[in-house]
C-alpha positions as semicolon CSV with decimal commas, in nm:
position;residue;x (nm);y (nm);z (nm)
1;X;-0,823;-0,414;5,564
2;X;-0,465;-0,470;5,447
3;X;-0,572;-0,791;5,271
4;X;-0,848;-0,610;5,080
5;X;-0,600;-0,342;4,976
6;X;-0,358;-0,600;4,837
7;X;-0,644;-0,773;4,653
8;X;-0,755;-0,444;4,500
9;X;-0,401;-0,367;4,392
10;X;-0,368;-0,715;4,241
11;X;-0,688;-0,669;4,041
12;X;-0,574;-0,327;3,916
13;X;-0,232;-0,470;3,822
14;X;-0,398;-0,756;3,633
15;X;-0,622;-0,517;3,439
16;X;-0,327;-0,290;3,351
17;X;-0,120;-0,591;3,244
18;X;-0,405;-0,717;3,025
19;X;-0,438;-0,375;2,861
20;X;-0,065;-0,356;2,797
21;X;-0,066;-0,704;2,641
22;X;-0,363;-0,608;2,424
23;X;-0,191;-0,288;2,305
24;X;0,132;-0,479;2,236
25;X;-0,049;-0,747;2,037
26;X;-0,240;-0,489;1,837
27;X;0,083;-0,307;1,751
28;X;0,241;-0,633;1,635
29;X;-0,072;-0,740;1,443
30;X;-0,147;-0,628;1,086
31;X;-0,406;-0,351;1,044
32;X;-0,765;-0,475;1,020
33;X;-0,809;-0,375;0,655
34;X;-0,508;-0,595;0,568
35;X;-0,621;-0,886;0,787
36;X;-0,955;-0,896;0,604
37;X;-0,796;-0,951;0,262
38;X;-0,824;-1,297;0,103
39;X;-0,528;-1,514;0,005
40;X;-0,312;-1,317;-0,238
41;X;0,017;-1,306;-0,426
42;X;0,093;-0,954;-0,305
43;X;-0,049;-0,706;-0,054
44;X;-0,014;-0,327;-0,035
45;X;-0,132;-0,114;0,259
46;X;-0,175;0,264;0,299
47;X;-0,248;0,458;0,617
48;X;-0,366;0,780;0,459
49;X;-0,427;0,983;0,775
50;X;-0,060;1,063;0,849
51;X;0,022;1,078;0,477
52;X;-0,254;1,334;0,432
53;X;-0,105;1,547;0,708
54;X;0,250;1,509;0,572
55;X;0,187;1,566;0,202
56;X;-0,131;1,779;0,228
57;X;-0,257;1,606;-0,086
58;X;-0,617;1,674;0,017
59;X;-0,540;2,045;-0,015
60;X;-0,434;1,998;-0,378
61;X;-0,745;1,851;-0,544
62;X;-0,714;1,730;-0,900
63;X;-0,978;1,742;-1,170
64;X;-1,219;1,448;-1,147
65;X;-1,330;1,248;-1,446
66;X;-1,703;1,228;-1,517
67;X;-1,757;0,884;-1,358
68;X;-1,576;0,974;-1,035
69;X;-1,759;1,307;-1,008
70;X;-2,089;1,126;-1,054
71;X;-1,990;0,891;-0,770
72;X;-1,903;1,187;-0,544
73;X;-2,231;1,362;-0,621
74;X;-2,436;1,049;-0,548
75;X;-2,258;0,925;-0,234
76;X;-2,096;1,235;-0,085
77;X;-1,772;1,035;-0,061
78;X;-1,454;1,207;-0,180
79;X;-1,168;0,964;-0,141
80;X;-0,898;1,230;-0,104
81;X;-1,084;1,360;0,201
82;X;-1,275;1,065;0,345
83;X;-1,050;0,761;0,298
84;X;-0,834;0,676;0,602
85;X;-0,685;0,332;0,529
86;X;-0,672;0,104;0,227
87;X;-0,535;-0,245;0,166
88;X;-0,501;-0,409;-0,175
89;X;-0,458;-0,778;-0,257
90;X;-0,312;-0,876;-0,594
91;X;-0,423;-1,210;-0,739
92;X;-0,226;-1,367;-1,021
93;X;-0,451;-1,504;-1,298
94;X;-0,378;-1,854;-1,430
95;X;-0,398;-1,725;-1,788
96;X;-0,237;-1,378;-1,813
97;X;-0,373;-1,344;-2,168
98;X;-0,726;-1,438;-2,067
99;X;-1,028;-1,208;-2,044
100;X;-0,934;-1,103;-1,688
101;X;-0,579;-0,999;-1,774
102;X;-0,266;-1,095;-1,575
103;X;-0,396;-0,994;-1,230
104;X;-0,713;-0,919;-1,037
105;X;-0,753;-0,714;-0,721
106;X;-0,938;-0,723;-0,390
107;X;-0,950;-0,415;-0,169
108;X;-1,070;-0,315;0,176
109;X;-1,123;0,054;0,255
110;X;-1,172;0,224;0,591
111;X;-1,297;0,579;0,622
112;X;-1,593;0,810;0,662
113;X;-1,880;0,679;0,450
114;X;-2,249;0,758;0,429
115;X;-2,377;0,402;0,425
116;X;-2,731;0,484;0,316
117;X;-2,623;0,695;0,019
118;X;-2,354;0,444;-0,080
119;X;-2,595;0,149;-0,071
120;X;-2,850;0,348;-0,273
121;X;-2,586;0,426;-0,534
122;X;-2,464;0,066;-0,553
123;X;-2,819;-0,071;-0,580
124;X;-2,888;0,162;-0,873
125;X;-2,565;0,062;-1,052
126;X;-2,567;-0,312;-0,980
127;X;-2,650;-0,571;-1,241
128;X;-2,729;-0,820;-0,966
129;X;-2,707;-0,863;-0,590
130;X;-2,630;-1,151;-0,356
131;X;-2,714;-1,189;0,012
132;X;-2,420;-1,351;0,190
133;X;-2,368;-1,388;0,567
134;X;-2,601;-1,099;0,639
135;X;-2,440;-0,861;0,387
136;X;-2,561;-0,738;0,050
137;X;-2,301;-0,790;-0,223
138;X;-2,350;-0,573;-0,531
139;X;-2,217;-0,690;-0,871
140;X;-2,132;-0,413;-1,116
141;X;-1,997;-0,435;-1,471
142;X;-1,674;-0,243;-1,534
143;X;-1,425;-0,277;-1,822
144;X;-1,545;-0,624;-1,910
145;X;-1,518;-0,752;-1,553
146;X;-1,761;-0,804;-1,270
147;X;-1,678;-0,583;-0,971
148;X;-1,832;-0,695;-0,641
149;X;-1,880;-0,442;-0,362
150;X;-1,997;-0,498;-0,005
151;X;-2,032;-0,264;0,292
152;X;-1,898;-0,456;0,592
153;X;-1,960;-0,192;0,859
154;X;-2,028;0,178;0,887
155;X;-1,661;0,253;0,812
156;X;-1,552;-0,051;0,606
157;X;-1,609;-0,127;0,237
158;X;-1,468;-0,422;0,039
159;X;-1,429;-0,453;-0,338
160;X;-1,308;-0,734;-0,563
161;X;-1,291;-0,785;-0,941
162;X;-1,185;-1,152;-0,935
163;X;-1,364;-1,387;-1,177
164;X;-1,560;-1,560;-0,897
165;X;-1,718;-1,448;-0,569
166;X;-1,476;-1,660;-0,363
167;X;-1,254;-1,366;-0,264
168;X;-1,534;-1,129;-0,161
169;X;-1,692;-1,415;0,040
170;X;-1,357;-1,469;0,213
171;X;-1,342;-1,101;0,311
172;X;-1,691;-1,120;0,462
173;X;-1,602;-1,438;0,651
174;X;-1,286;-1,280;0,789
175;X;-1,479;-0,973;0,894
176;X;-1,699;-1,193;1,114
177;X;-1,391;-1,351;1,274
178;X;-1,183;-1,032;1,297
179;X;-1,166;-1,034;1,677
180;X;-0,834;-1,218;1,652
181;X;-0,550;-0,971;1,585
182;X;-0,353;-1,235;1,394
183;X;-0,605;-1,353;1,136
184;X;-0,501;-1,290;0,778
185;X;-0,360;-1,454;0,471
186;X;-0,038;-1,652;0,434
187;X;0,173;-1,354;0,325
188;X;0,088;-1,164;0,641
189;X;0,155;-1,465;0,860
190;X;0,497;-1,515;0,704
191;X;0,626;-1,164;0,653
192;X;0,434;-0,897;0,844
193;X;0,688;-0,926;1,127
194;X;0,948;-0,802;0,874
195;X;0,758;-0,476;0,819
196;X;0,913;-0,198;1,033
197;X;0,695;-0,084;1,321
198;X;0,470;0,219;1,254
199;X;0,507;0,201;0,876
200;X;0,242;0,420;0,711
201;X;0,280;0,241;0,377
202;X;0,402;-0,112;0,315
203;X;0,381;-0,390;0,060
204;X;0,465;-0,760;0,055
205;X;0,488;-0,979;-0,252
206;X;0,677;-1,085;-0,561
207;X;0,809;-0,808;-0,783
208;X;0,713;-1,013;-1,090
209;X;0,351;-0,905;-1,050
210;X;0,250;-0,813;-1,314
211;X;0,574;-0,735;-1,500
212;X;0,745;-1,073;-1,508
213;X;0,853;-1,233;-1,833
214;X;1,043;-1,560;-1,829
215;X;1,270;-1,564;-1,526
216;X;1,345;-1,191;-1,496
217;X;1,169;-0,872;-1,402
218;X;1,082;-0,646;-1,693
219;X;0,970;-0,284;-1,701
220;X;0,941;-0,055;-2,002
221;X;1,082;-0,341;-2,209
222;X;1,406;-0,349;-2,008
223;X;1,498;-0,686;-1,856
224;X;1,659;-0,659;-1,513
225;X;1,855;-0,946;-1,354
226;X;1,618;-0,978;-1,058
227;X;1,464;-1,325;-1,022
228;X;1,086;-1,332;-1,011
229;X;1,086;-1,582;-0,723
230;X;1,223;-1,323;-0,479
231;X;0,987;-1,182;-0,218
232;X;0,999;-0,806;-0,157
233;X;0,894;-0,608;0,150
234;X;0,867;-0,234;0,094
235;X;0,781;0,022;0,361
236;X;0,761;0,395;0,429
237;X;0,777;0,548;0,778
238;X;0,757;0,910;0,880
239;X;1,030;1,009;1,127
240;X;1,062;1,378;1,049
241;X;1,128;1,268;0,690
242;X;1,001;0,969;0,493
243;X;1,222;0,666;0,556
244;X;1,193;0,427;0,263
245;X;1,305;0,066;0,297
246;X;1,301;-0,206;0,031
247;X;1,405;-0,556;0,133
248;X;1,447;-0,847;-0,105
249;X;1,428;-1,200;0,034
250;X;1,620;-1,382;-0,236
251;X;1,640;-1,756;-0,303
252;X;2,008;-1,757;-0,198
253;X;2,285;-1,527;-0,069
254;X;2,438;-1,530;-0,417
255;X;2,121;-1,387;-0,568
256;X;2,103;-1,124;-0,292
257;X;2,463;-1,024;-0,367
258;X;2,376;-0,980;-0,734
259;X;2,079;-0,759;-0,641
260;X;2,301;-0,541;-0,421
261;X;2,538;-0,498;-0,715
262;X;2,255;-0,399;-0,951
263;X;2,119;-0,148;-0,696
264;X;2,463;0,009;-0,642
265;X;2,510;0,051;-1,017
266;X;2,168;0,218;-1,045
267;X;2,247;0,450;-0,753
268;X;2,581;0,539;-0,906
269;X;2,413;0,629;-1,234
270;X;2,155;0,850;-1,058
271;X;2,420;1,024;-0,849
272;X;2,628;1,089;-1,159
273;X;2,327;1,244;-1,330
274;X;2,274;1,460;-1,021
275;X;2,631;1,591;-1,034
276;X;2,575;1,694;-1,394
277;X;2,277;1,907;-1,286
278;X;2,518;2,191;-1,200
279;X;2,658;2,359;-0,888
280;X;2,444;2,330;-0,577
281;X;2,403;2,709;-0,553
282;X;2,234;2,715;-0,894
283;X;1,988;2,435;-0,815
284;X;1,637;2,497;-0,689
285;X;1,507;2,347;-0,364
286;X;1,350;2,046;-0,534
287;X;1,676;1,944;-0,700
288;X;1,860;1,983;-0,369
289;X;1,600;1,755;-0,211
290;X;1,667;1,495;-0,482
291;X;2,038;1,524;-0,407
292;X;1,980;1,478;-0,033
293;X;1,769;1,170;-0,099
294;X;2,033;1,014;-0,326
295;X;2,308;1,086;-0,071
296;X;2,104;0,907;0,195
297;X;2,048;0,595;-0,014
298;X;2,241;0,283;0,085
299;X;2,232;-0,088;0,007
300;X;2,348;-0,377;0,221
301;X;2,334;-0,756;0,221
302;X;2,237;-0,974;0,515
303;X;2,254;-1,339;0,414
304;X;1,990;-1,400;0,149
305;X;1,845;-1,051;0,199
306;X;1,931;-0,733;0,011
307;X;1,816;-0,412;0,180
308;X;1,794;-0,065;0,027
309;X;1,728;0,239;0,248
310;X;1,671;0,605;0,163
311;X;1,542;0,917;0,337
312;X;1,303;1,131;0,134
313;X;1,257;1,496;0,243
314;X;0,893;1,585;0,301
315;X;0,943;1,902;0,096
316;X;1,027;1,686;-0,207
317;X;0,704;1,489;-0,171
318;X;0,501;1,807;-0,134
319;X;0,659;1,960;-0,444
320;X;0,577;1,647;-0,646
321;X;0,218;1,647;-0,519
322;X;0,182;2,015;-0,608
323;X;0,329;1,953;-0,955
324;X;0,082;1,670;-1,014
325;X;-0,208;1,887;-0,897
326;X;-0,109;2,170;-1,129
327;X;-0,065;1,934;-1,421
328;X;0,276;2,086;-1,471
329;X;0,594;1,924;-1,578
330;X;0,737;1,746;-1,279
331;X;1,099;1,786;-1,171
332;X;1,347;1,508;-1,233
333;X;1,657;1,418;-1,030
334;X;1,885;1,612;-1,267
335;X;1,678;1,928;-1,258
336;X;1,540;1,889;-1,611
337;X;1,161;1,893;-1,659
338;X;0,988;1,565;-1,731
339;X;0,731;1,576;-2,005
340;X;0,388;1,471;-1,876
341;X;0,262;1,139;-2,000
342;X;0,022;1,164;-2,293
């Protein structure tokens, strides 16, 4: 009797241990939508369920253009409401001036989809179809490119606008081998362990995509002394507020030191502009949130890594979402309105 009791306890302990190991591995593994992506130069992931609860963006619908509204009417899918997770792969094109532009994209979406209505819509829109590994791949023409779409499962859809079908085939192949929690492309294998645990949003890749010119990063025509061969890991976690972290893995400690200097100069400029916004008592809540975020921002160097951290108040995010929804002029860090883009 005692022996049977010990055997039963041993079996229960083994099952509990196996479950704990499985949970631990799943927490350390990339999300499935990211693991399914093909080889890429950069990856971005969004977990929209907590972000939806935090920002309430689904409660602030924006006007839909005609094509998107037609898609909603035909499929019943409204992305603001039905999309739960999304992962994007960025593929650098060999010829940035070619017909496909500087980059192409592959995406995997998880959410609540009506498969029958979606397949009916895709079949009606497709120029051609391909049967691959038991899945129907629909090819649609959009902005001079071929966009391939496949429904992997009842809650998974993959899309790619790369010049060939290689990337969408890779996604399908990975879907069939997705039992392993550590499948995925090279970027995930190398750097996912650097993404902070429980990050709702994260990205891994080179900042030069698609803004690089020569050996420096450019944006709005301004050249910044950040080398394009640095790898960046950005993340957002919700811990009562949104904790933003941007880490640069530079080619050398000297380059990381230079990046820290550039970031500190930029922060100093923003804080100076904030001071000029006027006394705190005369500022509205949004401006005070900007000030709190800038006060929280810090930069440090660890070897060849430069790390920027900031805490963003949830109220600031909600005010920006509301401003976007209303089509109004959004607030800027110094309290002056920002003219909407034409």
